[in-house]
NUKEBA-886791 format. One record per residue (C-alpha): x, y, z. Coordinates in pm, 1 decimal, padded with zeros to 6 digits, m for minus. Example, Ala and Ser with C-alpha at 12.3 -4.5 7.8 and 13.67 -1.06 7.14 Angstrom:
BEGIN
<atom><u>01230.0</u><v>m00450.0</v><w>00780.0</w></atom>
<atom><u>01367.0</u><v>m00106.0</v><w>00714.0</w></atom>
***
This chain:
BEGIN
<atom><u>00484.7</u><v>m02061.1</v><w>m01268.7</w></atom>
<atom><u>00360.0</u><v>m01790.3</v><w>m01032.5</w></atom>
<atom><u>00553.1</u><v>m01466.3</v><w>m00988.2</w></atom>
<atom><u>00482.6</u><v>m01197.7</v><w>m00726.5</w></atom>
<atom><u>00624.8</u><v>m00853.3</v><w>m00811.9</w></atom>
<atom><u>00690.9</u><v>m00615.3</v><w>m00516.3</w></atom>
<atom><u>00871.1</u><v>m00288.2</v><w>m00462.5</w></atom>
<atom><u>00845.8</u><v>00064.0</v><w>m00321.1</w></atom>
<atom><u>00534.6</u><v>00256.4</v><w>m00406.8</w></atom>
<atom><u>00581.3</u><v>00463.2</v><w>m00728.7</w></atom>
<atom><u>00891.8</u><v>00275.3</v><w>m00833.8</w></atom>
<atom><u>00732.7</u><v>00150.4</v><w>m01158.9</w></atom>
<atom><u>00604.8</u><v>m00197.5</v><w>m01062.4</w></atom>
<atom><u>00295.1</u><v>m00192.8</v><w>m01279.5</w></atom>
<atom><u>00468.4</u><v>m00063.8</v><w>m01591.8</w></atom>
<atom><u>00750.2</u><v>m00318.8</v><w>m01541.2</w></atom>
<atom><u>00499.2</u><v>m00596.4</v><w>m01466.9</w></atom>
<atom><u>00296.1</u><v>m00528.3</v><w>m01785.9</w></atom>
<atom><u>00603.4</u><v>m00525.8</v><w>m02003.2</w></atom>
<atom><u>00732.4</u><v>m00846.7</v><w>m01841.9</w></atom>
<atom><u>00388.6</u><v>m01007.3</v><w>m01901.9</w></atom>
<atom><u>00395.3</u><v>m00896.2</v><w>m02261.0</w></atom>
<atom><u>00751.3</u><v>m01038.3</v><w>m02295.9</w></atom>
<atom><u>00642.3</u><v>m01372.0</v><w>m02151.5</w></atom>
<atom><u>00351.5</u><v>m01388.7</v><w>m02389.5</w></atom>
<atom><u>00574.8</u><v>m01302.0</v><w>m02684.8</w></atom>
<atom><u>00797.4</u><v>m01592.0</v><w>m02575.2</w></atom>
<atom><u>00492.7</u><v>m01815.9</v><w>m02630.3</w></atom>
<atom><u>00350.1</u><v>m01844.2</v><w>m02279.0</w></atom>
<atom><u>m00010.8</u><v>m01808.3</v><w>m02167.8</w></atom>
<atom><u>m00001.2</u><v>m01528.8</v><w>m01915.0</w></atom>
<atom><u>m00245.5</u><v>m01393.4</v><w>m01654.1</w></atom>
<atom><u>m00162.7</u><v>m01069.8</v><w>m01473.0</w></atom>
<atom><u>m00347.2</u><v>m01002.1</v><w>m01147.6</w></atom>
<atom><u>m00348.4</u><v>m00648.0</v><w>m01015.3</w></atom>
<atom><u>m00335.9</u><v>m00656.1</v><w>m00628.3</w></atom>
<atom><u>m00376.5</u><v>m00283.3</v><w>m00556.3</w></atom>
<atom><u>m00704.5</u><v>m00107.1</v><w>m00459.0</w></atom>
<atom><u>m00617.3</u><v>00159.3</v><w>m00722.4</w></atom>
<atom><u>m00688.3</u><v>m00119.3</v><w>m00976.8</w></atom>
<atom><u>m00456.9</u><v>00032.4</v><w>m01243.6</w></atom>
<atom><u>m00199.2</u><v>m00248.7</v><w>m01259.4</w></atom>
<atom><u>m00310.9</u><v>m00368.5</v><w>m01601.3</w></atom>
<atom><u>m00378.3</u><v>m00025.0</v><w>m01756.2</w></atom>
<atom><u>m00061.6</u><v>m00041.6</v><w>m01971.4</w></atom>
<atom><u>m00187.6</u><v>m00374.8</v><w>m02118.6</w></atom>
<atom><u>m00551.5</u><v>m00288.6</v><w>m02175.9</w></atom>
<atom><u>m00555.0</u><v>00089.1</v><w>m02215.4</w></atom>
<atom><u>m00840.7</u><v>00132.4</v><w>m01964.3</w></atom>
<atom><u>m00930.7</u><v>00057.9</v><w>m01604.0</w></atom>
<atom><u>m01100.6</u><v>m00280.6</v><w>m01625.2</w></atom>
<atom><u>m01380.0</u><v>m00368.0</v><w>m01373.0</w></atom>
<atom><u>m01244.7</u><v>m00522.6</v><w>m01058.3</w></atom>
<atom><u>m01335.6</u><v>m00847.4</v><w>m00879.1</w></atom>
<atom><u>m01501.2</u><v>m00636.9</v><w>m00614.0</w></atom>
<atom><u>m01706.2</u><v>m00451.1</v><w>m00869.6</w></atom>
<atom><u>m01825.5</u><v>m00776.3</v><w>m01024.2</w></atom>
<atom><u>m01909.5</u><v>m00943.1</v><w>m00695.4</w></atom>
<atom><u>m02112.8</u><v>m00637.9</v><w>m00583.7</w></atom>
<atom><u>m02305.6</u><v>m00655.0</v><w>m00911.3</w></atom>
<atom><u>m02371.1</u><v>m01027.3</v><w>m00848.9</w></atom>
<atom><u>m02470.4</u><v>m00964.6</v><w>m00488.1</w></atom>
<atom><u>m02164.4</u><v>m01168.1</v><w>m00379.5</w></atom>
<atom><u>m02304.5</u><v>m01483.4</v><w>m00538.7</w></atom>
<atom><u>m01975.6</u><v>m01646.0</v><w>m00644.4</w></atom>
<atom><u>m02165.3</u><v>m01913.8</v><w>m00837.7</w></atom>
<atom><u>m02299.1</u><v>m01643.1</v><w>m01074.3</w></atom>
<atom><u>m01955.1</u><v>m01517.1</v><w>m01177.9</w></atom>
<atom><u>m01802.5</u><v>m01641.8</v><w>m01507.8</w></atom>
<atom><u>m01445.5</u><v>m01600.4</v><w>m01632.1</w></atom>
<atom><u>m01554.1</u><v>m01349.2</v><w>m01896.3</w></atom>
<atom><u>m01699.0</u><v>m01132.4</v><w>m01617.6</w></atom>
<atom><u>m01358.8</u><v>m01068.8</v><w>m01459.3</w></atom>
<atom><u>m01083.6</u><v>m01157.3</v><w>m01715.1</w></atom>
<atom><u>m00998.5</u><v>m00905.8</v><w>m01988.2</w></atom>
<atom><u>m00770.7</u><v>m00944.3</v><w>m02283.4</w></atom>
<atom><u>m00471.9</u><v>m00717.8</v><w>m02304.3</w></atom>
<atom><u>m00181.1</u><v>m00655.3</v><w>m02547.6</w></atom>
<atom><u>m00010.4</u><v>m00966.7</v><w>m02684.3</w></atom>
<atom><u>m00293.5</u><v>m01187.3</v><w>m02557.3</w></atom>
<atom><u>m00210.3</u><v>m01129.5</v><w>m02188.2</w></atom>
<atom><u>m00520.3</u><v>m01187.9</v><w>m01977.3</w></atom>
<atom><u>m00584.4</u><v>m00932.8</v><w>m01698.4</w></atom>
<atom><u>m00760.2</u><v>m00929.3</v><w>m01369.1</w></atom>
<atom><u>m00787.6</u><v>m00650.3</v><w>m01111.8</w></atom>
<atom><u>m00867.0</u><v>m00753.4</v><w>m00759.6</w></atom>
<atom><u>m00972.5</u><v>m00403.8</v><w>m00650.9</w></atom>
<atom><u>m01012.0</u><v>m00339.1</v><w>m00283.0</w></atom>
<atom><u>m01220.9</u><v>m00174.4</v><w>m00001.4</w></atom>
<atom><u>m01264.9</u><v>00200.6</v><w>00022.4</w></atom>
<atom><u>m00960.2</u><v>00390.9</v><w>00154.7</w></atom>
<atom><u>m00922.8</u><v>00342.0</v><w>00526.7</w></atom>
<atom><u>m01174.4</u><v>00062.8</v><w>00540.7</w></atom>
<atom><u>m01123.4</u><v>m00312.7</v><w>00526.3</w></atom>
<atom><u>m00825.0</u><v>m00518.5</v><w>00425.1</w></atom>
<atom><u>m00695.8</u><v>m00516.5</v><w>00068.2</w></atom>
<atom><u>m00509.0</u><v>m00835.6</v><w>00142.4</w></atom>
<atom><u>m00832.9</u><v>m01012.1</v><w>00214.8</w></atom>
<atom><u>m00951.2</u><v>m00910.6</v><w>m00130.3</w></atom>
<atom><u>m00638.8</u><v>m01063.5</v><w>m00286.9</w></atom>
<atom><u>m00721.0</u><v>m01390.3</v><w>m00115.0</w></atom>
<atom><u>m01076.9</u><v>m01384.6</v><w>m00233.4</w></atom>
<atom><u>m00956.5</u><v>m01311.7</v><w>m00584.6</w></atom>
<atom><u>m00732.7</u><v>m01618.0</v><w>m00578.9</w></atom>
<atom><u>m01017.9</u><v>m01824.2</v><w>m00432.8</w></atom>
<atom><u>m01262.8</u><v>m01714.4</v><w>m00708.0</w></atom>
<atom><u>m01008.7</u><v>m01780.5</v><w>m00984.7</w></atom>
<atom><u>m00940.3</u><v>m02126.3</v><w>m00848.6</w></atom>
<atom><u>m01314.9</u><v>m02200.6</v><w>m00837.2</w></atom>
<atom><u>m01336.2</u><v>m02098.6</v><w>m01201.9</w></atom>
<atom><u>m01036.9</u><v>m02325.7</v><w>m01279.5</w></atom>
<atom><u>m00870.5</u><v>m02018.5</v><w>m01429.2</w></atom>
<atom><u>m00528.9</u><v>m02102.0</v><w>m01285.1</w></atom>
<atom><u>m00514.2</u><v>m02418.7</v><w>m01487.9</w></atom>
<atom><u>m00536.1</u><v>m02224.8</v><w>m01817.6</w></atom>
<atom><u>m00202.5</u><v>m02039.0</v><w>m01785.0</w></atom>
<atom><u>00173.0</u><v>m02104.2</v><w>m01793.7</w></atom>
<atom><u>00257.2</u><v>m01793.2</v><w>m01597.3</w></atom>
<atom><u>00054.3</u><v>m01599.8</v><w>m01339.9</w></atom>
<atom><u>00193.1</u><v>m01270.1</v><w>m01232.1</w></atom>
<atom><u>00078.5</u><v>m01085.5</v><w>m00921.0</w></atom>
<atom><u>00147.5</u><v>m00711.7</v><w>m00927.6</w></atom>
<atom><u>00125.3</u><v>m00605.5</v><w>m00559.0</w></atom>
<atom><u>00072.2</u><v>m00277.1</v><w>m00385.1</w></atom>
<atom><u>00400.0</u><v>m00102.4</v><w>m00294.2</w></atom>
<atom><u>00568.4</u><v>m00066.6</v><w>00048.5</w></atom>
<atom><u>00308.2</u><v>m00262.8</v><w>00245.8</w></atom>
<atom><u>00437.9</u><v>m00596.5</v><w>00358.7</w></atom>
<atom><u>00179.3</u><v>m00675.5</v><w>00631.1</w></atom>
<atom><u>00028.4</u><v>m01018.4</v><w>00643.3</w></atom>
<atom><u>m00251.2</u><v>m00922.5</v><w>00404.1</w></atom>
<atom><u>m00045.1</u><v>m00781.7</v><w>00125.7</w></atom>
<atom><u>00214.3</u><v>m01050.8</v><w>00171.2</w></atom>
<atom><u>m00055.4</u><v>m01302.4</v><w>00081.4</w></atom>
<atom><u>00042.1</u><v>m01330.6</v><w>m00287.3</w></atom>
<atom><u>00364.5</u><v>m01477.6</v><w>m00159.4</w></atom>
<atom><u>00159.9</u><v>m01770.8</v><w>m00041.5</w></atom>
<atom><u>00088.8</u><v>m01862.6</v><w>m00396.6</w></atom>
<atom><u>00408.6</u><v>m01754.0</v><w>m00577.8</w></atom>
<atom><u>00706.7</u><v>m01967.9</v><w>m00680.9</w></atom>
<atom><u>00917.2</u><v>m01652.9</v><w>m00720.0</w></atom>
<atom><u>00933.0</u><v>m01299.4</v><w>m00594.7</w></atom>
<atom><u>01077.9</u><v>m01024.2</v><w>m00808.6</w></atom>
<atom><u>01160.3</u><v>m00692.2</v><w>m00640.5</w></atom>
<atom><u>01159.1</u><v>m00366.7</v><w>m00838.1</w></atom>
<atom><u>01393.1</u><v>m00102.9</v><w>m00704.0</w></atom>
<atom><u>01606.0</u><v>00192.8</v><w>m00806.5</w></atom>
<atom><u>01944.9</u><v>00313.8</v><w>m00686.5</w></atom>
<atom><u>01784.8</u><v>00513.6</v><w>m00403.7</w></atom>
<atom><u>01797.6</u><v>00475.7</v><w>m00033.4</w></atom>
<atom><u>01417.6</u><v>00451.5</v><w>00018.6</w></atom>
<atom><u>01365.0</u><v>00194.2</v><w>m00256.5</w></atom>
<atom><u>01642.0</u><v>m00029.0</v><w>m00121.8</w></atom>
<atom><u>01508.1</u><v>00002.0</v><w>00230.1</w></atom>
<atom><u>01166.7</u><v>m00116.5</v><w>00096.3</w></atom>
<atom><u>01342.8</u><v>m00397.5</v><w>m00092.6</w></atom>
<atom><u>01508.9</u><v>m00509.3</v><w>00227.8</w></atom>
<atom><u>01173.9</u><v>m00528.2</v><w>00407.0</w></atom>
<atom><u>01026.0</u><v>m00722.5</v><w>00121.5</w></atom>
<atom><u>01324.4</u><v>m00963.7</v><w>00138.6</w></atom>
<atom><u>01236.4</u><v>m01016.7</v><w>00503.2</w></atom>
<atom><u>00883.0</u><v>m01115.4</v><w>00399.9</w></atom>
<atom><u>01016.9</u><v>m01359.3</v><w>00141.1</w></atom>
<atom><u>01245.7</u><v>m01514.5</v><w>00405.6</w></atom>
<atom><u>00951.4</u><v>m01562.9</v><w>00641.6</w></atom>
<atom><u>00723.4</u><v>m01707.4</v><w>00376.2</w></atom>
<atom><u>00994.7</u><v>m01940.4</v><w>00246.2</w></atom>
<atom><u>00986.5</u><v>m02119.3</v><w>00586.8</w></atom>
<atom><u>00654.9</u><v>m02278.1</v><w>00491.9</w></atom>
<atom><u>00620.9</u><v>m02226.8</v><w>00115.7</w></atom>
<atom><u>00826.9</u><v>m02319.0</v><w>m00190.4</w></atom>
<atom><u>00907.4</u><v>m01955.0</v><w>m00248.9</w></atom>
<atom><u>01236.9</u><v>m01808.4</v><w>m00370.9</w></atom>
<atom><u>01351.0</u><v>m01456.3</v><w>m00446.1</w></atom>
<atom><u>01434.2</u><v>m01457.1</v><w>m00815.2</w></atom>
<atom><u>01613.1</u><v>m01129.8</v><w>m00795.8</w></atom>
<atom><u>01610.0</u><v>m00746.0</v><w>m00823.9</w></atom>
<atom><u>01516.2</u><v>m00533.4</v><w>m01124.2</w></atom>
<atom><u>01659.6</u><v>m00186.0</v><w>m01120.1</w></atom>
<atom><u>01420.8</u><v>00063.5</v><w>m01281.7</w></atom>
<atom><u>01489.8</u><v>00424.3</v><w>m01379.1</w></atom>
<atom><u>01846.2</u><v>00383.0</v><w>m01269.3</w></atom>
<atom><u>02118.4</u><v>00623.1</v><w>m01380.4</w></atom>
<atom><u>02379.0</u><v>00472.5</v><w>m01145.4</w></atom>
<atom><u>02378.3</u><v>00141.4</v><w>m00959.1</w></atom>
<atom><u>02635.4</u><v>00191.8</v><w>m00686.5</w></atom>
<atom><u>02394.3</u><v>00156.0</v><w>m00398.6</w></atom>
<atom><u>02229.3</u><v>m00150.0</v><w>m00560.1</w></atom>
<atom><u>02568.5</u><v>m00313.8</v><w>m00604.0</w></atom>
<atom><u>02662.3</u><v>m00236.5</v><w>m00244.8</w></atom>
<atom><u>02341.0</u><v>m00384.8</v><w>m00113.6</w></atom>
<atom><u>02364.3</u><v>m00705.1</v><w>m00312.7</w></atom>
<atom><u>02723.8</u><v>m00737.5</v><w>m00213.5</w></atom>
<atom><u>02631.4</u><v>m00777.4</v><w>00151.8</w></atom>
<atom><u>02291.9</u><v>m00936.9</v><w>00099.2</w></atom>
<atom><u>02358.0</u><v>m01160.7</v><w>m00205.2</w></atom>
<atom><u>02053.1</u><v>m01131.7</v><w>m00430.8</w></atom>
<atom><u>02066.2</u><v>m01186.6</v><w>m00814.3</w></atom>
<atom><u>02019.2</u><v>m00868.7</v><w>m01023.9</w></atom>
<atom><u>01798.9</u><v>m00968.9</v><w>m01316.7</w></atom>
<atom><u>01825.4</u><v>m00642.2</v><w>m01505.6</w></atom>
<atom><u>01899.0</u><v>m00272.2</v><w>m01474.4</w></atom>
<atom><u>01679.0</u><v>m00041.1</v><w>m01680.7</w></atom>
<atom><u>01824.2</u><v>00309.5</v><w>m01731.6</w></atom>
<atom><u>01628.8</u><v>00628.9</v><w>m01691.9</w></atom>
<atom><u>01427.7</u><v>00627.0</v><w>m02016.1</w></atom>
<atom><u>01152.1</u><v>00884.8</v><w>m02065.1</w></atom>
<atom><u>00964.6</u><v>00657.8</v><w>m02308.2</w></atom>
<atom><u>00901.9</u><v>00412.5</v><w>m02027.5</w></atom>
<atom><u>00709.1</u><v>00676.2</v><w>m01832.0</w></atom>
<atom><u>00534.2</u><v>00791.3</v><w>m02150.3</w></atom>
<atom><u>00416.4</u><v>00433.4</v><w>m02214.5</w></atom>
<atom><u>00242.4</u><v>00432.2</v><w>m01879.5</w></atom>
<atom><u>00062.1</u><v>00756.8</v><w>m01956.3</w></atom>
<atom><u>m00044.4</u><v>00628.5</v><w>m02299.2</w></atom>
<atom><u>m00162.2</u><v>00289.8</v><w>m02161.0</w></atom>
<atom><u>00058.6</u><v>00098.9</v><w>m02398.8</w></atom>
<atom><u>00346.7</u><v>m00143.9</v><w>m02342.1</w></atom>
<atom><u>00685.0</u><v>m00066.4</v><w>m02491.9</w></atom>
<atom><u>00626.7</u><v>m00360.4</v><w>m02727.2</w></atom>
<atom><u>00317.1</u><v>m00198.3</v><w>m02864.9</w></atom>
<atom><u>00479.7</u><v>00144.1</v><w>m02898.0</w></atom>
<atom><u>00785.1</u><v>m00012.2</v><w>m03072.0</w></atom>
<atom><u>00553.6</u><v>m00135.0</v><w>m03352.5</w></atom>
<atom><u>00497.8</u><v>00228.0</v><w>m03444.7</w></atom>
<atom><u>00842.4</u><v>00357.1</v><w>m03354.7</w></atom>
<atom><u>01122.1</u><v>00112.0</v><w>m03427.2</w></atom>
<atom><u>01375.8</u><v>00318.1</v><w>m03229.2</w></atom>
<atom><u>01206.2</u><v>00186.4</v><w>m02911.1</w></atom>
<atom><u>01282.6</u><v>m00175.4</v><w>m02987.8</w></atom>
<atom><u>01603.6</u><v>m00176.4</v><w>m02778.7</w></atom>
<atom><u>01398.7</u><v>m00103.5</v><w>m02466.0</w></atom>
<atom><u>01194.4</u><v>m00423.1</v><w>m02523.2</w></atom>
<atom><u>01513.4</u><v>m00623.1</v><w>m02495.8</w></atom>
<atom><u>01542.7</u><v>m00541.1</v><w>m02129.3</w></atom>
<atom><u>01204.9</u><v>m00695.6</v><w>m02057.3</w></atom>
<atom><u>01273.9</u><v>m00994.5</v><w>m02281.3</w></atom>
<atom><u>01592.7</u><v>m01058.8</v><w>m02084.6</w></atom>
<atom><u>01399.7</u><v>m01060.8</v><w>m01759.6</w></atom>
<atom><u>01133.9</u><v>m01293.9</v><w>m01906.8</w></atom>
<atom><u>01401.9</u><v>m01534.4</v><w>m02035.1</w></atom>
<atom><u>01566.5</u><v>m01550.8</v><w>m01691.7</w></atom>
<atom><u>01235.1</u><v>m01624.6</v><w>m01521.7</w></atom>
<atom><u>01147.5</u><v>m01892.4</v><w>m01778.9</w></atom>
<atom><u>01477.9</u><v>m02062.5</v><w>m01712.9</w></atom>
<atom><u>01335.4</u><v>m02133.1</v><w>m01361.0</w></atom>
<atom><u>01631.6</u><v>m01995.9</v><w>m01174.6</w></atom>
<atom><u>01743.1</u><v>m02143.0</v><w>m00839.1</w></atom>
<atom><u>01656.8</u><v>m01823.2</v><w>m00660.1</w></atom>
<atom><u>01761.5</u><v>m01740.3</v><w>m00308.6</w></atom>
<atom><u>01620.0</u><v>m01729.1</v><w>00046.1</w></atom>
<atom><u>01753.7</u><v>m01390.5</v><w>00157.9</w></atom>
<atom><u>01836.7</u><v>m01274.4</v><w>00504.4</w></atom>
<atom><u>01759.3</u><v>m00908.8</v><w>00528.7</w></atom>
<atom><u>01980.2</u><v>m00663.5</v><w>00709.2</w></atom>
<atom><u>01862.8</u><v>m00517.8</v><w>01034.3</w></atom>
<atom><u>01725.2</u><v>m00169.8</v><w>00977.5</w></atom>
<atom><u>02007.3</u><v>00008.2</v><w>01159.1</w></atom>
<atom><u>02272.3</u><v>m00183.8</v><w>00973.5</w></atom>
<atom><u>02110.0</u><v>m00101.3</v><w>00639.8</w></atom>
<atom><u>02090.2</u><v>00266.3</v><w>00725.6</w></atom>
<atom><u>02459.2</u><v>00259.7</v><w>00821.6</w></atom>
<atom><u>02554.2</u><v>00067.6</v><w>00506.5</w></atom>
<atom><u>02380.0</u><v>00292.4</v><w>00259.4</w></atom>
<atom><u>02436.2</u><v>00620.7</v><w>00444.8</w></atom>
<atom><u>02809.9</u><v>00558.2</v><w>00488.0</w></atom>
<atom><u>02849.0</u><v>00453.8</v><w>00129.8</w></atom>
<atom><u>02661.4</u><v>00751.4</v><w>m00000.1</w></atom>
<atom><u>02845.1</u><v>01005.0</v><w>00218.9</w></atom>
<atom><u>03193.2</u><v>00852.5</v><w>00188.3</w></atom>
<atom><u>03199.6</u><v>00563.8</v><w>m00060.3</w></atom>
<atom><u>03575.8</u><v>00552.1</v><w>m00068.8</w></atom>
<atom><u>03586.7</u><v>00459.7</v><w>00296.1</w></atom>
<atom><u>03274.5</u><v>00243.3</v><w>00316.1</w></atom>
<atom><u>03344.0</u><v>m00047.7</v><w>00540.9</w></atom>
<atom><u>03327.6</u><v>m00408.2</v><w>00420.2</w></atom>
<atom><u>03034.9</u><v>m00596.6</v><w>00570.0</w></atom>
<atom><u>03029.6</u><v>m00961.1</v><w>00660.5</w></atom>
<atom><u>02668.2</u><v>m01025.9</v><w>00564.0</w></atom>
<atom><u>02762.8</u><v>m01223.7</v><w>00250.5</w></atom>
<atom><u>02685.8</u><v>m01536.5</v><w>00449.7</w></atom>
<atom><u>02331.8</u><v>m01420.5</v><w>00516.3</w></atom>
<atom><u>02173.8</u><v>m01577.5</v><w>00211.8</w></atom>
<atom><u>02101.7</u><v>m01943.8</v><w>00151.5</w></atom>
<atom><u>02122.4</u><v>m02034.7</v><w>m00220.5</w></atom>
<atom><u>01879.6</u><v>m02309.2</v><w>m00307.2</w></atom>
***
């Protein structure tokens, strides 16, 4: 199973991805997490350091793919999760999406994909151009990380549009939304009411989740030293269990931008008089 994780920049995708990967591994699955961001910090929470990237390794090998071995690019993280960072071109130069494609190509040549039960792509936030939508070409499911805010849901809607387009030619489904750092969920509920998308889990605003990122440790690793954190791990185990059940998923039909602005703005300003929307028919359940 291949999963692509998307969401607004800064929403907590990498922290969430690392904890989901750890949860999947704890459930007995062989997991590979691929960081698809030029910042190459996707797997930091699993490994505790910034691992060398595919680009770093290829440069050292003078771009001789035949000289690259799995141990050159795959690093072991917490709970046995294997980690890869695609890396990317210098800021303002080149296409990061191309690097993602080359990463997949190299891993396939090394037969690395055959070694895992789950491959998780953690993808750069906000950007849904053709290049950074490329992980959707390989994924069975997309998971969107959001919060209860306007901007995050706007980004989620654009990502849903990308899933819809890719689903025309690929066996891709949107598994659902994960609410992160969410005190309230009224806007999330309003959005999924008119664009029916499953909600896999809602994680409350928990300071220890942010601290785990700073420490470079998953919540599972931290909970070994502080048992009071164990309840947080249950959120990620719930997400992992739903993904492992191979849900039907949906092919969403995003709202037009102006309709989304109207929906969320009206609900935020005057929720008691928010108008019902007829977009419930805009999602094909598979």
